[in-house]
C-alpha positions in Angstrom: 0.1 0.0 -0.2 1.5 3.0 -1.2 1.6 6.4 1.1 2.3 8.8 -1.3 -0.2 11.6 -1.5 -2.5 11.1 -4.7 -1.2 12.7 -7.9 -4.6 14.5 -8.7 -5.1 18.2 -7.8 -5.5 19.0 -4.1 -8.7 20.0 -3.2 -7.5 23.0 -0.7 -10.2 24.2 2.0 -10.9 27.8 1.0 -11.1 30.5 3.6 -14.6 29.6 5.0 -14.0 25.9 4.8 -10.9 25.9 6.8 -12.5 28.2 9.7 -15.5 25.7 9.7 -13.1 22.8 9.9 -10.9 24.5 12.9 -13.8 25.4 14.3 -15.2 21.9 14.7 -11.7 20.6 15.9 -12.0 23.3 18.8 -15.2 22.2 19.4 -14.4 18.3 19.9 -11.2 19.5 21.8 -12.7 21.9 24.5 -16.3 19.4 24.9 -14.4 15.8 25.2 -11.4 17.8 27.7 -14.3 18.7 30.2 -16.2 15.5 30.1 -13.4 13.3 29.9 -11.6 15.5 32.9 -15.0 15.2 35.0 -15.3 11.5 34.4 -11.7 10.9 35.7 -12.5 12.8 38.9 -15.2 10.1 39.2 -12.7 7.3 38.8 -14.1 6.7 35.0 -12.1 6.9 31.4 -14.7 8.4 28.6 -14.2 4.6 27.1 -15.3 3.3 30.4 -18.5 5.2 30.1 -19.2 4.6 26.7 -18.8 0.8 27.3 -21.2 0.7 30.8 -23.9 2.8 29.1 -24.1 0.8 26.0 -24.3 -2.2 28.0 -27.0 -0.7 30.3 -29.2 -0.1 27.1 -28.9 -3.8 25.5 -31.2 -6.9 26.6 -29.4 -8.8 29.3 -27.0 -6.0 29.4 -24.8 -7.8 26.8 -23.2 -7.0 23.5 -20.7 -8.7 21.3 -16.8 -7.2 21.4 -17.1 -6.5 17.8 -20.6 -4.7 18.0 -19.3 -2.5 20.8 -15.9 -1.9 18.9 -17.5 -0.5 15.8 -19.6 1.6 18.1 -16.8 3.5 19.5 -14.9 3.4 16.2 -12.1 1.2 17.8 -10.6 -1.8 16.6 -11.5 -5.2 18.3 -8.1 -5.8 19.7 -8.2 -2.4 21.4 -11.6 -2.7 23.1 -10.5 -6.5 24.0 -7.3 -4.9 25.9 -9.6 -2.1 27.3 -12.4 -4.6 28.1 -9.8 -6.9 30.1 -9.2 -3.6 32.5 -12.6 -2.9 32.8 -13.1 -6.8 33.6 -10.0 -6.7 36.3 -12.3 -3.8 38.0 -15.2 -5.6 38.5 -17.1 -3.4 35.8 -18.1 -6.4 33.5 -17.1 -9.5 32.8 -16.3 -11.7 29.2 -18.8 -14.7 28.3 -18.4 -16.8 25.1 -20.4 -15.7 22.3 -22.6 -18.7 21.2 -22.9 -17.3 17.6 -19.0 -16.8 17.2 -16.7 -19.4 18.3 -13.8 -16.9 18.2 -15.6 -14.2 19.3 -16.8 -13.0 23.1 -19.6 -11.1 24.8 -18.9 -8.2 26.8 -21.6 -8.7 30.0 -22.3 -5.5 32.4 -21.4 -6.8 36.2 -23.6 -5.6 39.2 -20.5 -3.4 39.8 -20.5 -2.0 36.7 -24.0 -0.9 36.5 -23.3 0.5 39.8 -20.7 2.5 38.6 -22.7 3.5 36.0 -25.4 4.9 38.2 -23.0 6.8 40.6 -21.5 8.5 37.8 -24.4 9.3 35.4 -25.6 12.5 37.2 -22.0 13.9 37.2 -21.7 12.7 33.8 -24.9 14.7 32.6 -24.1 17.8 34.5 -20.9 17.5 32.9 -22.4 17.3 29.1 -24.7 20.4 30.3 -21.9 22.3 31.7 -19.5 21.8 28.5 -22.4 21.6 26.0 -26.4 21.7 26.1 -26.4 24.7 28.3 -24.2 26.7 26.2 -26.2 26.4 23.1 -29.2 27.7 21.8 -32.1 25.1 20.8 -31.5 26.0 17.4 -28.2 25.4 17.6 -29.0 21.5 18.9 -31.2 21.5 15.9 -28.7 22.2 13.2 -26.3 19.7 15.1 -28.6 17.0 14.8 -29.0 17.8 11.1 -25.5 17.9 10.5 -24.9 14.2 12.3 -27.4 13.0 10.2 -25.6 14.1 7.1 -22.1 13.2 8.1 -23.5 9.9 8.9 -25.1 9.1 6.0 -23.3 6.8 3.3 -21.1 8.3 1.0 -21.3 7.6 -3.1 -17.9 6.1 -3.1 -14.9 7.3 -2.9 -15.2 10.1 -5.9 -14.1 13.8 -4.3 -15.7 15.4 -6.9 -19.2 14.4 -6.2 -21.9 16.8 -5.3 -21.8 18.0 -2.3 -25.7 19.2 -0.6 -25.5 23.3 -0.2 -27.6 24.5 3.2 -31.3 25.7 2.5 
């Protein structure tokens, strides 16, 4: 696999696109830094909270390692290492996946559920302080619309594809 840049024309960002991209990055850093710091103060990482909250919402408080890794945008091996640390702390346990002999299930433990229930109020306050309460209702609506657009499948790898414009 070549790591050389494409020989095609580089589509540089125009000033408006560059400002928007940099603003997006600042938002991500500011919100994640604040909420991660607040979670760390109560003994959990962002990844811990994501795994615990996902498992709490699933039937039988169980998810496959692969489903959870996909949800988090992590590789299975990265999540497996993280799950090992969470398992050592009693937050979850692993069980064989009956549908995949090589896979495993992540199962929320009573201790993990307690940790989540204790952390949730502080985490929600953190999300409000660093994000929700700083935005107007129309900002939240716009963010939902943007998220839906970014979640849509892309039409191939064509960089010249038509990009929808704002109304």
